[in-house]
N, C-alpha and C positions, 0 to 999 in steps of 0.2 A: 394775306395782306393785299389790299386793293391799291394797285399802283397809282391810280389816278385820283384817289380819294382826297388827298391833301391839296391837289391842284384844282380839281374840277367842281366838287359839290357846291362851293360857295357861289360860283358863277351860275350853276344849274339851278340852285335854290332861288337866286335872284330873278332868273329868267322865268322859272315856273311859277313864281309868286304872281305874275301877271295873268296867269291862266284863268283865274276867277273872274277877270273882267270880260272874258269871252262869253256871250250869251249861252252857247251850247255847253261849254265847259262848266260854267257856273251852275247851270241847271243840273249837271251830273255830279258835281263835287259834293261830298259830305260837308256839312257846315264847318267853316273855318279851315278846311283842308286846301292846301295850295298845290298839291300834286296828285298824281293818279292814285286810285285806291281800288282794291277789290272788295266785293261784298261777301266773298266766301273764300275758303282756303284755296289758293291757286293750284296747289298740287293734289287736290282731292280727286281720286279716281271716280268717286261717286257724283262728282259735279256734273249736272245735266248740260248737254250741249246748248249753247245759246240759240235762240230762234234766228231764222234767216234774216228777219228785219234788223235785229241787233247787230249781226255781222255786217250787213249791208250799210248800216249807219256808220260803223267804224271804218269800213273800207272807203266810203265816200269822203269821210272827214280826214283821211290820213295820207299825206304826201309820201310817207315812209311806212312800208310794211315789211317787217323782218321776221324770218324764222331763225331763232337763236336758242342757245343753251346757256343757262345761267351758270357762270363760273364761280361767283361769290356774291354774298349779300351781307352788307354791314349794317347793323342796327344803328340808327342815328339817335342821339340824345341831346339834351340841352337845347342850345339855340338852333341847332340843325334840325330839330324836330318841332320847332315852334309852329303852332297852327294845326297840328295834327288833330283830327277829329277824335272825340272820346272813344276809347276802345280800339283805336287803330294804332299800328306801329309803322314807323317810317324806316325804309331801308334805302341804302345806296347800292344799286345792283350793277354788276358788270357781267356781260354776257358775250359769248363767242358767236359770231355770225355763222349760221349754217347756210342760209340762202337769203338773197334779197328779192322779195316778191315785188316790191315797188320802191322806187327811189331814183329819181333822175340823176342826182349827184353822186350816187353810190354811198357806201359805208365802209369804214375800216373794219378789219377782222374782229376787233373787240370794241364794244360800245358800253356806255354807262347811262343810267337813268335812275330817277327817283320813283319809289313805289310805296304807297301806303296800303297795308293789308290788315284784314280783320282776322282774329283767331278763328279756329274751326269750332264746331259745335261742342267740343270737349274743352274749349278754352286754350288750346295749344297753338303756338305760332306755327305757320306752315313751313315745311322744308323746301326752301327755294333752290338750294344748290343742286346742280345737275338737272334741274327741271327744264325740259324743252318747251319753248313757248312761242306764240305768235305775238308780235309787238306792233301796235298801231301808233305811229307818232309823227312828229315833225322835227326838223333839225333845230339845234340851238345855235344861234348866231355866234360865230367866232370860236365854237368848240365842235369841230367836226366829228369827234369821237363820243359825243353825247347826243341823246335824243330826248324829246319831251313827249311823254305819252299824251294822246289827245283827250283822254277821259279817264275816269277812275276805273273803268272796266276794260281798259285798252291793252291789257295783257291777258291772254287766254292760253290754256294748255294746248300744245301742239298735238295733233293727231292726223293721220292720213286723210280722214274725212274732212276735218276743218281746213287743212291745207288746201285740199282740192276745192272746197267751197269758196274760200277766200280768193284763190286764184281765178276761179270762174267768174266771180263778181267783178274783180278788178279788170278782167278781160272784157266783160260785157259793157263796162262803163266806157271803154275807149273804142268799142266796135263802131263801124261805120253806121250801122243801123240801131245804135243804142237808143232806147226810148227816152224821151225828154222828161224833165222834172215837171210833174203835174202840179199846177198852182191853184186850180179851182174849176168851177163849172161855168160854161157859157150858156148858150141857148139850147133848149130841148124842144123836139118836135114829135108829134105823134100823128100818123096818117092811118085812118081806119081802112081795112080792106073791104072787098065786095061782100064777104060772108061774115055773119056774126062771130065775134071772137077773133077775127083776123085783123092784123094791123102791124105796123112797124114804128118803132120809136128810135130816134137818133138823138144822142146827147153829145154836144161838142164840149171838149175840155179846154181849159186855158193852160198854157205851158210857159216855162221860164224863158225859153228861146223863141217862142211864137210858132213852133212846129205844130202841125195839125195832129190832133188825136181825137177820135170820136168813138163812142160806144153805140152799137146797134143791137136792138132786140127785135126778133121776128116772132110773131105769134100766128099759128094756123090752127083751125078747129081740130080737136082730137089729137094734137101733137104737143109735145113738150116745147116750151119756148126755147129759142136758140139765140145766143148772143155772141158778139165778137167785138174785137177792138181793132180799129184801123189807125195806122200811123202815116196816112197820106190823105190827100183830098178825096181820093177815090176809095170806096168801100169794096174790097175784094169779096166776091161771092164765096170764095173758099176760106175766108178769114175765120179764125177760131179763137176761143178764149185763151188767155195766157196760162201756161202751166204754173202751178203753185211753186213757190220758192224759186222764181226767176226774177230778173230785174224788172221786166214789164209788170209782172204781178205785184211786186213790191211798190212800184211807182203808183199803181192804182189802189191797192188795198190799204196802203199807209198814207194816202193823201186825199182820197175822195171823202167829202163830207157825208154825214150820216143820213142826210135827206136832200132831195133836190130843192135848190133855192126857189122861192116864189118868183123871183125875177126871171128865172130860166124858162118858165112856162107862161109868162105874162101875155104872150101873143096868142095863146091857145084858148079855146072855149073850155069851160069847166070840166066837161066830160073827157076831152082829150088830155087835158092837163092832169087829171087824176090817173088816166092810163099811163101817161109818161112817168108819173111818180111811182106807180106800181112796177113798171118795167125797170126803173132805176133801182128800186129796192131789190128786185130779182137779181140784178147784177151784183149788188153788194152781198147778197146771200151766197151767190155762186163763188165770189172771190173769197169769202170767209174773212175772219178777223186778221188784222195785220200781225198780231202776235208780239209786237214790240214790248219789251219789259224795261227799256231804258227811258230815262227822263229827258225830254227834249223841249226846247222853247221854240 
């Protein structure tokens, strides 16, 4: 028996119905769905771990991140399941809090939320009860024991690896040296060296808070090109590329455009502009694909 069911779901449904008006949530929602949904069985042990970029997206979007164990899951029908996407089933879930990863206002020991889930490959409904999960959500105004998941995939199975990864991202976001959000490309320059094949390219990035970020590529004859990213006005000689699956890597790999804009090299002669474009492509190759599987606007 779900103690809060008769008191809370109506308020929660009304609140969560507004989620589709959010550009990010609307892009991620199955058609006509007003609440979070999973694309695979939440309890499947064979479910692949989400890419780093998907987890980073969720952490960034979530004022509340909770480690919880599902106590009960009540299948909703009739008016309470209105708007559920075809093939999905809506549940009202209550979960016991194991740990609060993020949440300035705290959470009570037991929380409730709505969840739309898809059947597994055999057409069976997932077993939610006793499943330990990581929840990415926001508070529901006036209902402190309810949360609204920020996206259809905002419940993932808990594991020590995922818990550690989520906590690391959350800590990186609030660190004093946290890399800024990259919004685009500014000017790019290429300076040839004294020897054939020698040169340096510097690409300045634009950021949401105006903080300086630049990419530098050094080429010397007979050597592999070297590149680095600088988070200050001064390029440190010891600077190195960011490690994969770190916040700085994510900020670059998931935000940089596929090609250097023409305006960025407008002040360069054609030969140096082409070298700058080549060096920019080299950086993208070294970063590798973002790996995001989620839909964002």
